[in-house]
Structures are given as structure tokens and as C-alpha cells.
C-alpha positions in Angstrom: 80.3 95.5 70.3 82.8 92.8 71.2 85.0 91.3 68.6 87.5 88.5 68.4 91.1 89.6 68.3 93.7 87.3 66.8 96.9 87.3 68.8 100.1 87.6 66.9 102.9 85.4 68.2 106.2 87.1 69.3 109.2 86.1 71.3 110.2 88.1 74.4 113.2 89.5 72.4 110.9 90.9 69.8 108.6 92.4 72.4 111.6 94.0 74.3 112.5 95.9 71.1 109.2 97.7 71.2 109.2 98.2 75.0 112.7 99.7 74.8 111.4 102.7 72.9 108.3 103.1 75.0 105.8 101.4 72.6 102.9 99.6 74.1 102.5 95.8 73.4 99.0 94.6 72.6 97.1 91.6 71.1 100.3 89.5 71.4 101.1 86.0 72.6 104.6 86.1 74.1 106.0 82.6 73.9 108.7 82.7 76.6 109.5 84.6 79.8 109.3 88.3 79.3 112.3 89.4 81.4 112.7 93.2 81.6 116.3 93.1 82.8 117.7 94.2 79.4 115.8 97.5 79.8 117.6 98.4 83.1 120.1 101.3 82.7 122.1 103.4 85.1 121.4 107.2 85.4 123.5 109.2 87.8 121.9 111.9 89.9 123.9 113.9 92.4 126.4 111.0 92.6 123.8 108.4 93.1 123.1 105.6 90.6 119.4 105.7 89.8 119.4 102.3 88.2 116.2 101.1 86.7 113.7 101.1 83.8 112.8 104.5 82.4 110.3 103.5 79.7 106.6 103.0 80.4 105.8 99.3 80.3 102.3 99.0 78.8 101.0 95.5 77.9 97.3 95.1 76.8 95.3 92.1 75.8 98.2 89.7 75.7 98.9 86.2 76.8 102.2 85.8 78.6 104.0 82.6 79.5 105.6 84.7 82.2 106.7 88.2 83.1 109.8 89.0 85.3 109.9 92.4 87.1 111.9 91.0 90.0 114.3 93.4 91.7 113.8 96.2 89.2 112.9 99.9 89.8 110.3 101.3 87.4 110.3 105.1 87.1 107.4 105.2 84.7 104.0 103.5 84.7 103.7 99.7 84.5 100.3 98.7 83.0 98.9 95.2 82.5 95.4 95.3 81.1 93.3 92.4 79.8 96.2 89.9 80.1 96.4 86.2 80.8 99.7 85.6 82.7 101.0 82.1 83.5 103.9 83.1 85.8 104.4 86.4 87.5 107.7 87.5 89.3 107.2 90.8 91.1 109.5 90.1 94.0 111.2 93.2 95.3 109.9 95.2 92.3 109.8 98.9 93.1 107.2 101.1 91.4 108.4 104.6 91.7 105.6 106.0 89.4 102.5 103.8 89.3 101.2 100.2 88.7 97.9 99.3 87.0 96.7 95.7 86.8 93.2 95.5 85.2 91.1 92.6 83.9 93.9 90.1 84.3 94.1 86.4 85.2 97.3 85.2 86.9 97.3 81.4 86.3 100.3 80.4 88.4 101.7 81.5 91.7 102.2 85.3 92.0 105.5 86.2 93.7 105.0 89.7 95.1 107.3 89.4 98.1 108.9 92.7 99.0 107.0 94.8 96.4 107.3 98.5 97.0 105.6 101.5 95.6 105.9 105.3 96.1 103.2 106.1 93.5 99.7 104.9 92.8 98.8 101.2 92.6 95.5 99.8 91.2 94.5 96.2 90.9 91.0 95.9 89.4 88.8 93.0 88.3 91.6 90.5 88.5 91.9 86.8 89.5 94.9 85.1 91.2 94.2 81.4 90.6 97.5 80.4 92.3 99.0 81.4 95.7 99.6 85.2 95.8 102.5 86.0 98.1 102.7 89.6 99.3 105.1 89.1 102.2 106.9 92.4 103.3 104.7 94.5 101.0 105.4 98.2 101.3 102.9 100.7 99.8 103.9 104.3 100.5 101.5 105.8 98.0 97.8 105.0 97.6 96.9 101.5 96.6 93.4 100.3 95.6 92.2 96.8 95.1 88.7 96.6 93.5 86.9 93.4 92.6 90.0 91.2 93.0 89.6 87.5 93.8 92.1 85.1 95.4 90.8 81.6 94.9 94.4 80.2 95.1 95.0 81.8 98.5 97.0 84.7 99.7 98.8 86.2 102.7 97.8 89.8 101.7 95.5 90.5 104.6 97.9 89.1 107.2 100.7 91.2 105.7 98.6 94.3 105.8 97.5 94.0 109.4 100.7 92.4 110.8 103.1 94.3 113.1 102.7 97.7 114.5 101.7 99.3 111.2 98.2 98.6 110.0 98.2 99.4 106.3 94.6 98.2 105.6 92.4 101.2 105.1 95.3 103.6 105.1 97.9 103.0 102.4 95.8 100.1 101.0 92.1 100.2 100.3 90.0 97.2 99.3 86.5 97.1 97.7 84.6 93.9 96.8 87.7 91.7 97.1 87.1 88.0 97.8 89.3 85.9 100.0 89.3 82.3 101.2 88.1 82.0 104.9 91.5 80.6 105.9 93.2 83.8 104.5 91.1 86.2 106.6 92.8 86.8 110.0 90.5 85.9 113.0 91.0 89.4 114.5 89.9 91.1 111.2 86.2 91.9 110.7 85.2 90.3 107.4 83.2 93.3 106.4 86.1 95.7 107.0 87.7 97.4 104.0 85.6 95.7 101.3 86.6 92.1 102.3 84.2 89.4 101.1 84.3 85.6 101.7 85.2 83.5 98.8 82.6 80.7 98.5 82.8 77.6 96.3 80.9 79.1 93.4 83.2 82.1 93.4 86.4 80.1 93.0 87.6 80.7 89.4 84.1 81.6 88.4 85.1 84.4 86.1 87.6 82.2 84.3 85.2 79.3 84.0 82.6 81.7 82.5 85.2 82.8 79.9 86.1 79.2 79.1 82.4 78.1 78.9 81.7 80.7 76.2 84.0 78.9 73.9 83.7 75.4 75.3 87.4 75.6 76.2 89.3 74.1 79.2 91.8 75.5 81.6 95.2 75.4 80.0 94.0 75.9 76.5 95.7 78.6 74.4 94.0 81.9 74.7 92.9 84.7 72.5 91.1 87.9 73.6 87.6 89.1 73.1 87.5 92.8 73.9 86.3 96.2 73.2 88.2 99.4 73.7 89.7 99.5 77.2 90.1 102.8 78.9 88.6 104.8 76.0 90.2 108.0 77.4 93.2 106.3 79.0 96.7 107.2 78.0 99.9 105.6 79.2 101.3 107.3 82.2 97.9 107.9 83.8 95.5 106.0 86.0 91.8 106.8 85.6 89.4 104.9 87.9 86.3 106.1 86.0 87.3 104.5 82.7 87.1 100.8 83.5 85.8 98.2 81.0 86.1 94.4 81.0 88.0 92.1 78.6 87.2 88.4 78.2 90.0 85.8 77.7 89.0 83.2 75.1 90.5 80.4 73.0 91.7 81.6 69.6 89.5 81.3 66.6 86.3 81.0 68.6 83.2 83.0 68.4 81.1 84.2 71.3 77.6 82.7 71.4 
């Protein structure tokens, strides 16, 4: 049964102390930009500087004013589950291991320009309410987007089918993903690869439903209503069969 979770309030400096030793962050309101640059270290291998972040970055059921992964290499899993994120900086982030984004709402623009991955990437049940920029995306491992909506618009499809290398259906697989008509290239069959048109009633529908439950408005502070996510999930793994849904709600409110 769902229960209301009260979010503790922490600064990004306090959160980094936990992430620096590989501890997951959960049920937390992070009040300023969570910049992961302090976790970047140099490790030399065969004379090459393998500079990057070597701890797993696991953030669950949190409200973030912003998160900055820009230009960093992540050698362990990065996991964002059940989070409400106001600003996301993923430009030129390199995910050597895996990236999991599940049950999240990105409120502002999502800067994913030049994102790269050698490992597994999963986006599931997530909404991008602002513009999602995936220019120069490079997925060399398997990437799955399932039930993801882009009411704020995106260049993802144009990026995937542009040039001589068509990544759609090869490196990147879509299922039940909704796009604005203007963001679906004319040469691309709408039904291909799990692409669905985003109609007016879809736009922000999941977020509006969450807010309606507590009579809240967009921009209100958020809390989390949730049950155990990924009951068998452990950091460092991605299990598609263990997916549940979290609801983002205003703090102190009860579900009707």
C-alpha cells in the first residue's frame, strides 16, 4: 500500500558526502544544484588517465533543484528513480557502465547533447516537460526507452535517424514513447519502433494527475508517495522485470 514519505532537506554538499562513499540518496529534497564534479578523480591505467567518477550514483525518490553530470565519465551505474528534477545537465556525460532513469519528471530543459554510453541505458515511465536536446547522442551499448513522453519537445528522433547511421531499432529501442507531431521526422513511419503521437490530453497528463490528487499546482514543492521500487533491485544492476511506479506529490498531503 502506498504511503506518504516526508522528504528530508539537504544541501548538495551534504548529499555529496554520502555519494562519495557509494551510499544511495533517497527521500531527500536537495536545495541547490547537485554538481558531481567533486567526485571526479584520476586513476592511471597503462599510462592513461582514466579520470572520472568511480562510485555508483544512486538517487531515489528525491526532489532536485538541479543535477550536473556534464562532461564527466561514470564508471559505475547512475540511477535516478522516482525523482522530480528541475534542471538536468547531461551534456557530454559518458556512461561507461549503465544509466537507469525510472519514474522521473524533468521539469526544465534537459541538456543531453553529446551523451555517450558503452553500457546499458534505460529510460522508463518518464516525462520531459521542457525541451529535451539529444544532439550528437552516441549509444554504443543497448538503450531502451519505454513509456517516455516528450510534451516539451525533443530532437531525439531526428538525431537517431540522421546521417548514414540509423540508430533507431539498433542501438536504441523505443516502446510506447510519445512525441509531438512536429518532432517526428516526415520520413519516419509513426508506428515504427514504438513511436506514438502526443495528443493534447497526453501533454503533461501524468504530472497533472499527480498534482490533482493533492490539489496542487505545477511549481509547488513536492514530496513522494511511493511503495518499494525495484523490490529485488540492487545498485549496479538493471532489471526490466522489476518496474513499479512512484507518484510525486506535495508534502504533507494525503492521497484521496
